[in-house]
N, C-alpha and C positions, 0 to 999 in steps of 0.2 A: 556357653551353649551355642552350637551351630546346627543349621538345618541344611541337609543335602537332599536334592531331588534327582532321581535317576529315571529317565524316560524310557519308552519302549525299546529304542535302539540299543540302549545300554544293557538290556537284559533279554535280548532277542534269542539268544542261544546259550549253550553251556559255557563256551569260551568267554562270552561277554559277562556272564554271571561270575565266573572266576575272576575276571578283570575288576568287576565291582568290589568283590571281596578284597582284592589287592589294593584298590583305591582307598577303601575304608581302613585297611591295616596301615597303609602309609600315612594317611591323614590323621590317624588316631581314632579308635572306636568310641572312646568315652565322650560323654557330654554332647550327644548328637541325637537328632531325630532324622531318620532316613525315610523319605517319601518315595514310593516306587509306583510306576505306571504298569499297565498290562504289558505283557511281553510282545515285542515286535509289533506286528499289525493285528494283534488279537482283539483290540477294540473293534476294528472293522469286521473281524470274523464273528464276534458276538453280535454285532449289528445285523449281520447276515442271518444268524440264528434267530434273532428277534423278529426279523422280517418274515422268515419262513414260518415261524410259530404263529405270529399274529395273523398272518394272511393265509394260514393253513395250506402251505405249499408242500408238495410231495418230497422236497429235498431236505426236510428238517433233519432227519436222521443222518444224512450225509454231512450236513453242516456241523452237527455236534461231533460226529466222528472225526472230522478234520481237526477240530480244536483239541479233542482228547488225544489224538495221535501226536499232535504237535508238542503238547506238554509231556506226554509219556516219553517221547524221544529225548527231551531235555533231562528228564529224571534219570533215564538209563545212562546218560553221559556223566551224571553227577553223583549218583548214589548206587550202593549195592542193591541187588535184587530183593533182599529181605528187609529193606529199610522201611521204617514206619511211615515215611513221607508218602509212599504209594497209597496207603489207606487214607491218609489225610486228603490227598488230591481226589481220590475216588469219592470220598464223602462230600466234597464240594460239588462234584458233578451230580451226586445224588440229590443235594439240596436244589440244584438247578432244575433237575427233572421233577422234583417234588413241587416246586413252584408252578411249573408248566401244567402239572396235573390238577392242582387245586385252584389255580387262578380262574376267576370268573369276570374279571374286569375287561371292558372293551375300550379302555382309555390307553391309547398307544404310549403316551408319555409316561404313564405310571408303569406299564409293563416294561418299557425300555429301562427305566431306572432300577427295577427289581432284578433285571437279568444282566445288564451290561457290566455291572461291577464285579461279576465273578472273575473277570480277567485280572483285576487288581488283587482279589483274594488269592487267586492261584499264584500269581507272581510273587507276592509278599510271603506267602507260606513257603514257597520253594526257596527263595533267597534267604529267608530267616533260618531255615533248616540247614542250608548249605553253609552259612556263616558259622553256625554251631559246629558243623563237621570239621571246619578248618580252625576251630579254636577261638572264634569271635563270639562271645556270649552276647545275647540280645533279647529284648522283650518285644514280642509281636503285639501290636495294638490294632483293634478293630476301630477304624476311624469314625464309624457311625456312632460310637459311644462318646466321641469327643467333639466332633463338629456337628452342631445342631442347627437345623435349618427350618424354613417354612415348607409348605407342600407344593411349591412351584416346580413340578417335576421337569427334569432336564435343564433347569436353570435356576436352581434353588437359591434363595437368599439366606445368608447366615444370620443366626441369632447371636450377635457378637457378645452380648453380656453373658448369656448362658454358656456359650462356647469357651470364652476366656476363663470363666470360673471353673469349668470342668477340667480344662487343660492345665491350669495352674495348680489345681488341687490333686490331680491324678497322674500327671506325667512325671516320672522320676528322671530328673535332668542329669543325674550323675552317670547314667548308663547309656547304652546304645538302644534306641527304640526304632522299630521297623513298622511302618504303617502305609496305608493305601492313599494314593492321590485320587482327586476327581470326585470323591464320594462324601456324602453327609448322611445324617439320619434325622428323622422326625417320628417320634413314637417308635413303633416297631418296623417302620418302612424305611427303605433306602431311597436317598435322593442323590442327584448328581449336580455338580456346580457348573456345568457347561463343558462342551467338548474340549479336550486338551487342558482340563482344569487342574492337573496335578501341580503345576507351578503355583497356582493360587492356593492350593492346600499347604504348600511349603510356606507361603507368605502368611497364611493364617496362623500356623504354629509359631512362626517367628514373632509375629505380633503379640500373641498371647504369652509367650515365654520370654519376651524381651531379648531375643537372640542377638548374638554378636554379628551374625551374617547369615545369608542364604547363598548356597551355591547350587546352580543348576548345571548338571553334568550332561554334555551333549556330544554328538559325533562330529561337531564342527569346532573350530578353534575358539569361538566366542560369538559375539554379535557382529555380524558382517554388514556392510553397507548395502548388500543386495543378496537375494537368494541364490546360492551357488548352483542350484538345480536349474536355474533359468538363465543366469548371467555367467559368462565365461571368465570375467575378470572381476574379482571382489576384493575388498580390503577389510581387515580386522579393525574394529573400533575398540581401542584400548580403554577409553572412558566415555561414558555418556551420562547425561543427567536423568533424574527420574522423569522429568517432563518429556524429554525426547523419547525415552524408552516407552512411556505409556502411549504417546502419539503413534510411534511405530507399531506397537503391539495392537492397539485398537484398530488400526487400519490394515492389519493383516500380516505383519512380520511374525512368522510362526515360531521364532526362537524363544519368545516369552509370551505367556498368556496375559491378555490385557488387564485382567483384574489383579494380577500379582503385585503391581507396583504400589497401589494405594495404601495397603496396610504397612508396607515397608517404609514408605515416605513419611507416614504419620509418626513413626518412632525413629526415623533416620537410620534404618538398618541397611547396610550396604548389600547389594546383590552382585554376585559374581557368576558369570557364565563361562564355563571352562570345558576343555576337551577331556573326556575320560581316556583317550588314547595317548595323551601327551601331558603328563603332570608337570613338566618343566615350563609349560606355557601357562601364564597367569590369566589368559583370556581377557574378558571385558569386565570392568567394574562399573556398576550403575550406582550413582549416589547423588546426594543433594549438592547443587551448585557446580557440578562438573560440566565441562564443555566437551563437545564431540572432539575426540582426539584419535586420529588426525581429522582435520576439517575437510571432509569429502561429501559429495552429494550422496543421498540415500534413496533407494528405489524399492517400492513395494508393488508386487503383482497380485491383483485380486481376480480370482476366477469365478465363474458361475454367477455373474452379476445380472440383475434384471434392471433394465432401463425403463423408467416410466415417465412419460411426458403428459402433462395435463394442461388443458386450456378451457376457458369458458365458451360454451356454444354461442353466447350472445356477444362475444368479442369484448367482454368487459375485462377490467384489469385484474391481475393476480395480486391481491393485497393481503395484508395480515389476516383478515377474517377468513379468506379462502384457504390460505396456507395452513392456518391452525386446524381447519377441518380435515385437511389432508393428513397432517401429522397425528391427529386423533385416531384416524382410521389405521394409519401405519402402526401405531402403538397397539391398537386393539388386536391386530392380526400378527403382532410380534415380527414385523418386517424391519430389519435393521438398516438404517440409512447410512451410506458411506460417502456419498457425494451429492451436492445440491447445486442446481443452476436455476436462477430466477430472472425472468425478464418481465416486461410490462404485461404481456398477455399469456405467458406460459410459465410452467413450473416443471422442472425435470429433476428426478432423483435416481441414483443408482442404489439398489438395495440387495441385501442378502435374504434369501427365502429359506432360512434354516429349518423352519418347522413345516415347510410345504403348505403354507397358507395362502400363497399368492393367487391361486385360482379362485378362492373364496373372496379375496379382496376385490 
C-alpha cells in the first residue's frame, strides 16, 4: 500500500489532471490511496467567498461565479457536454448555496470549515471521474467519514484511535482510492486540519494503513535548500532525516506540512517528495537516521511576522514567572511563536497571527 498526495498545482487545469492520470498509470493504480487538494488557487478563492458571505459583502455572487466558471472550464476540456459529471458538480455548488442559506452561526471558524472544503470535493470528484474515463477504476471516499476529529475548527485534533479503526476496517487496500486532503469530520460537521493540511492527511492514512511509503507530488524537483521563488540558486536535497524535515516544515518550509512527519516517524514510513513533471527524478527521501545529502545550508523565509517586545515597567528582571505568563496569553490567543530572544529586562518574540487575534492580545 502506497499513499500519493497531489497538491493544487498538480490539478490546476485539464492538462495537469491528464498528467496526474498518467503518473498514476505509470506508477500503477492498485494498492493506493490518492489524496488530492483543491485545484490551483481555489482554496484562496473559497476563502474570498467565505469572507464575502460572512461579512455580507456585495461581491459574493461575483466570487462564486468565478469559482464556478473555473471548474466549468476544466470540465469542458475533459468531458463531453452530456457527461454526468456536470450534474455532480452542480450538485456540489447547490450544497454550498444551501449551507449559506440555512446557516445561522456567527462563528467564523465554524463557517470557514463548512465552506472551504468544497474545493477538495470538487477536485476529487472531477479527478475520480476523469480516471474512470481513461480506464482507471477507483473508489471515491469522503474523508470526513474516515478522519475523525474534535471540534477545534480550522485546526482540528485527530481522534487517532477512532480514525485508525475506521480506516483499517473500511478502506479496501487492493484498489485505487481517491479522497480529499485537509478535511476531517466530527458528527455531521466538517473540520479542517490546518491550512495546507493535505500532506498531513496523507500521513494519517499512511499511519493507519501501515503504508510502505508516502509520495508528495510537487511542481518542484523535491525538497530544496531554499524557496526557489525567493532565492535564485537552490540545491535539491536527495536525503534528509525526519528531524530535519519537521524542523524545516515547522518553521515555514512550504514543501511539507509540519504535522506530516510525526505519524510517519512513529512507524518508520519513508516520505518521498517528487516532481510530477519528471518521473525519472527520484526527488527527496525523508527517513529515519538519514543525513542531509548534500550537506548545504538551508534557508527559510517567514513573511507577515509580528515582532513583540515586552519589558517590565519597574525595570525588574524577565524571569521564568513573567515569561510563563506571556506564553499563557500567547496560547490563549492562538499566536504561534517562531523566534524567541530573552535578556535580563526584556523578552521578544516573532509570532504568526493566523487567526487575526493579535489586536485582542
